[in-house]
N, C-alpha and C positions, 0 to 999 in steps of 0.2 A: 589120370591121377585124381581129378576132382569129380569123376563121374559116378553116378549111382545106378547100379544095374538092378532095377526093381524086380525083374523076374527071378533072379537068383536069390534076392533077399528073402522072398517067401519060402523058397526051398530050404535055405539054410537056417531060417528062423526056427523050424521044427528041430533040426539037428542041434541047434544051440540052446534049446530050452533049458538044458542042464546048467548053462551059464546063468540063467535067470534065477534058478533055485540055489545055485551054489554061489549066485551074483549078489658066600659073598662077604667074606670077612678079611681083615688085614689091611694095612695101609699100602695102597698102590701108588703109582707115580702121580704127581700133581697134574691137574689139567693145564693145558696151554692157555695163557692169557696174554697175548701179544698184539698190541695195536687194534686189529679188527675184532678181537675177542677179549673184551674187557673182563676183568676178574675181580672187580672191587668188592663183590659180595661173598667172596670165598669163605671168609671166616664165619659169617652168619649162616652160611649154607652147610656148614660142616659140623657134625655132632661130635660128641666125645668118642664115639666108636668109628669115626671117619666115614660116616654115611652122609653123603651130600644131598641136600634137598633142593628140588626144582619144581617149578610149575609144569613145564613142558620139557620132555627129553626127546629130541629128534634123532632117530637112529638113521644115519645116512646123510652125508654132507655133499651130495651131488646137486644137480641143478634144481630139482624139485624140493628137496629138503632145505636147501639154502634159500629158495624163493619163499618158502613158508616162514623161515626165521626172519627174513627181511620184511615180509608183510606184517608179521606180528610186531616187529620193532617200529614199523611205520605208523601203525594204528594207535591213536591216543588211548584207546581202551585196553590195549594189550601190551603197550610198550614197556610197562613195568613188570611184566611177567618174567620170572627167572627161567631162562631157557638154556638147556645144554644141547650141544651138537656132538654126536658120537660118530667119529669117522677117523680112520688112521691114514687118510690120503695126505701125503706131505704137501700137496699143492694148496691145501687150505691154510697153511701158515705162510705162504708166499706173499710178498708185498709188491705193490706197484702194478703198472700196466704191462701187458704182454707185448713183447717186441714184434712189431709188424714186419721187420726185415726177414724173419724166418719164414720158410714155406708153410702154408696152412696145414694144420693137423687134419688127418682124414676123418676124425670123429666130429661131425657137425650136426646141427639141428636146423630145420626149417621152421622159423618162428612165424606164427600167423599174426595178422593184425590184432586179434583179440588178446593174444599173449603179449604182443608189444605194448598194448594199452595197459595191461596188468603190470608189466615190468616198469613202465613209465610211472604209473601211479605209486608204486612202492619205492621209486627213486633209483632203480638199478639200470634203466635203459641208457641214461646219460653216460654211464661208464662203458657200456657196449659201444656206443657211438665214438668213443675215444680210442677204440681198438678196431681190429679188422672185422668187417661185416660187409654184407652185400645185399642191398635191397634189390628186389626184382618186381617189375610191373607187368610182365607178360609170361605166358606159359604155353607150351604146345604138347599135346598128347596124341599119339597115334600108335598103330600096331603094324606088325610085319606083313599083313595081308595086302596092304595098300588100298583097302576098301574105304577108308575114312580117316579123318583127323579132327581134332578140336583145338582151337586156340582160345585162350582166355586173356583178358586185359583188365587191369585195375579200373580203367575208365568205364568198363561195362557196368560197374556198380558205384560209379562216381567216387572212386578211391584213388589214392596216389600209388599205392603198392599192393601187391598180392601177398608179400611176405618178405622175410629177411633171413638169409643163411648165415649162421654164426657158429664158430667153433665151440664145442662144448667147454673147453678150457677157458675160453673168453667169457662165457656165461657164468661159470663158477667164480672166476676172478671178479667179474663185475658185481655179483651178488655179495661176495666177501667185502668188496670196497663199499658197497651200499650199507652193509651192517656197520662197518667202521665209520662211515659218514654219519650214520644216525647217532653214534655215540652211546648206544644202549648196551647194557650189560649182557654179554653173551659169553659162555664158556665152552671152549672146544676140548673135548676129551679125545686125544689121539689114540684111540683103541677100538676094539670091536666088542659087540654084544656077545656075552657068553650065556646068560640066562635071564629070564624074567619070572618073577613071582608076583602074580596078580592078586594073591591073597596074603600079602606081606604083613608080618607082625614084628615090629622093632620095639619091643617092650622096654628096652633100656634107654630109650630116648623119648623126646617129646613129640616125635613125628606121629602123624596119624597112622593108625594101624592098618588102614585099608589102602594106602598108597601102593602103587606099583613099585616093586623093588627090582633094580637092575644090577647085575654083576657083569663087569667088563673083563676082557681077557687079560688085562694088566693087573687085575686084582682089586680095582676100584669098585666101590659100592655106591649106588645112587638110589634115591627114591623120587618119584614124580607123580603128580596128579594125573598127567597124561603122557603116554608113550606114543610117539608118531613113527610108524614104520615107513621110511622113505628110502629104504635100502635095496631097491631094485628088484629085478625079476626073480632072483634067488633069495628073496627076503628072509632074513633070520627072524624078524619080528613076526612075519606071517606064520612061520613054522612054529616058533615057541608060543605064539598066542593062540594056537589051535584053530586057525582059520582054514577051512576047507576050500579047495579050488578045483575048477575044471580046466583041463589043458589038453592041447594036442600039438605035436610037433609037425611043422610043415616039411614036406619032402624037398626042402630048399635051404641053401645057404646064401649069404650075401657077401659079396666082395666090396670093400670100400677102399678108396684111395684118392689122393689129390693128383690132378693132372694140369698141364699147362697148355695154353693156346697161344697162337701168334698175336692175338688181340683180345681185349676184354670181352667177357660174356655177361650179358645183362638179362638173359632169359632162362627160365627153368624148362628143361626138356625131359620128356619121358616117353619111351617107346616100349610097348609090350611085345616081347619075343616069345617063341614057343615054350621056353623053360622059365620065363619070369621077366619082369620089367627091368630096363636099364634107365637110370636117371642121371642127368648131367645138370648139376646145380652150381650157379655162380657163387664164388666165395671171396671175390675181390681181386683187383688187378687183373692179371691174365690167367688166373687160376679158376678151376672148377673142381667140384667134388663128384666122384662117381659112386653110385650105389647100384650094384648089379646083382640081381637075384637069379640064381640058377641051381641046378642039381648039385648035391654035395661033390660028386665026382668031377663035374666041370669046374667047380670052385677050386678043388685041389689042383687040377691041371692048369688052370689059368693063373693061379697064384705062383706056380712054379715056372711059368713061361719066362723067357727073357723079356726085358723091358721093351725092346723093339717089337717082338711078336705080340705082346699084350697091347701095345698102342695100336697095332694093326687090327686086332680083333675088336677093340673098342670102336675105332672109326668105322669098321665094317658093320658093327651092330647098330650104330647111330645113323648109318647112311643106307646103302642099298642091300646090306646083308639080310638074308632071309626073305626078301620080297621087295617090290617096287615102292616108290614114293606114291602117296595118295594124290589123286588129281583134284584140282580146285574148281573144275567147271563141269562136273558130271551132271546128268539129267536130274538126279535127286537133289543136287545142290541148287539147281535152278528152281525146282519145285518148292523147296523149303525156304528159299531166300525171302519170300514174302512175309515170313515170321520174324525177320531179324529186328525190326523196329529200330530202337536207338542203341543197339548193342554194337560197339565199335569192332570187336574182334571177329564178328561174323563176316566182315568184308576183308579180313586178312587172309592172304594166300598161305599155302603151306611153306614153312621155312626149313632151311637146312642147318643143322647144328654146326657150331664152329669145330674145326679139326683139332684133334689132340696131337701135340707134337712130342711130348715126353711126359714121363711120370715125375711127380714132385714129392712123392712119399712112398713108404712101404705099402704093400697091399695087405689088408687085414680081412680075415674071414670069420664070420660068426653064424651060428645056426639061428633059425627063425621058429617062433612058436606063438601060440595063442593061449593066454592064461586069463582067467577071471575068477575072483574069489566069490564065495557064497554071500559074504557080508563084508562091509568095509569097516565096521565098528563093533567093538565090544566094550564093556566097562573098562575104562582107563587105557584103552589101546585103540588106535585107528590106523588105517593104511591109506597111503596116497601114492600116486604115480604107478610105476611098474610093479611095486609091491602089491598093488590091488588089481592091476590089469596090464597085460602086455598084448600089443596088436602087431599085425603085419606092417612092415615099414614102407609099403608101397606109396602111401600118401603123406609120409612124414608127420604123422599125427601124434606119435607116442609122447613126446615131451610136452606137447601142447595140452593133451589130456591131463598130464601131471600138473601143469601150471593151473589148469582149471580146477583141479582138486585143491591145490594149495590156496587159491583165491577163495574158494567156497568154504574150506575149513577155517581159514583165518576170519572170515566174516561170521561164521557160526560161533567161534570162540569169543569174538568181540561182543556178540549179542549175549552170550552167556555171562561174560564178565560184567556187562552193563547192568544186569539184574541180579548179580551175586550168585549165579548158579555154579556149582562145582563143574569145572571144565572137563572132568573125566566121567561125568554122568552119561550113561548110555543114551537116555532120551535126547540129550543135547546133541551127541555125536551122530545119532540117527537122522537128524535134520540134514547134516552134511551128506550122509549116505543116500537119502531119498532124493537129493538134488543131483548128485553126480552119477550114481549107479545106472539109471536109465539112459543118460546121455552117453556114458562110456560103453554100455552094452550095445546101443544103437550103432555107434561108430565101429565097434569090433565086428558086429554082424555085417555091416556094409563092406568093410575091408576084406573080411573073410569071403564074402560073396564075390567080390571082384577077383580075388585070388583064385577061387574055384572056377569062375567064369573063364579064366584064361589058362586053365589047366588042361583043356582039351582042344585039339585042332580038328574040328568037325565043320563041314560045309554049312549046315543050317545055323550052327552056333556062330560061325564067322559072320554070317549075314546079320544075325541079331546084334552082334557087337558093332558091326558097321552102321546099323540103324541107330544104335545108341550114340556113336560118334557124331553122325549127321544131326541127330536131334539136339545134342548138346551144343553143336556148332551153330545151328540156325534158329532154334526155338528160344527166343529171348527170356521168357519167364523161367524156363528150365536152366538155362545157362546162369542167370543171375542167382537162382537159389543154390545151384551147385557151388558157386563162388562164395556166397555168404555162409553156407554150411561149412565148407572146407576152411574158411577164414576164421571160424569160431564165433562169428557174429550172429549165428542162428543155431539154436541148440539141436533142432531136429530137421531132417531133410524134407520138410513138408512144402510142397510147391504152392506159392501164391501167384495167381495169374494177373496181378496188378501191374 
């Protein structure tokens, strides 16, 4: 999961070059302003024609959009910006912490240490820790051939954890509570975006003529200095804003679900199988989350299996199914052991994942794709998260890339506000793009290379993959850089041999 396959990276970089190039009238319902979304400024933001004015309109109240809103509220330079959040998800108006007694939702995210630091800085992580979450400090990756494995430990890089698995609904609720805790004016519009006019002219009001004008599906009209598209892989902002993108669908679907063990699981496990990887991620108590990538036909078949049969195939896939366990004392292990230096996990033997005893949620299936836009910014509109880039889920990096976007955009807007620059100015927004686009492109390329590297069952390729496992297990500088890059604490996978 944390490995970099350098040979495939060069091959796929050429194929992905395209990614680098392509890299309102009437009174509608009033916006919600309850507790976490204060609406004290409603009157001053509303013109005679019922056009409401904001500094920032965030389209999408998911994890990334809410993180940006919370970050803007936390910064002294941007806390007074008038921010609208446009999303019709009823969960955004819910209050209080999520009940831990219920079984975990299958929609989870693996939060990296860099993302944890970001969420701590903006005041949201303390709410996550009051709800269900699961830190893990170790990880094991192997494949079905039995030719090699790699273990990672947080102590390899002098850290306490490698990451934390959190339900998506817990993250959204925590960010909502963070906004409420900040006591900053935020307005939620429980609707969807219908249209954007980036050359708006509202001559009958005092609003500036070049503000972006948004019309919502409930008939409401807004104008904003900046529109942020945080509305996911099928972004309406990306479509209406005229952003071009390069994409391709993987010949794979993913099944996700929550499973239960007889004892707690504290390790993240991932095994590469002939049709895609299966991951077992701890989510707290005796529960784990399954993310299993396979062909669309297999996904349909396994979703329709009985619970008992599905549990059997999961345990089969995580144990001796498709091939033997790797050996921990092969001749190549002994040869490479001299490179282990101070890396703790290089001395750890192959471990066996905990058995699954039953399902604890429905099984959900979704298709996989790679998407990257030609640009992240235009005048008065910018894209973050999956609206700008969608990657393969095999390393759990999707939401972490989005949090990186939210953090970078928030800093750029703070810098612009500090010197009085129009926050919708393209030259300012391109500073955000220049920071995030290369990093996101690199991660997309690496993940695509790994996916392609495991799409073929060939003898020579199996040997190369085994060599990569052994190298990552025993060569200390390589292992450390893989951990730091996957943890978000290193922007690019460049190896330092210190």
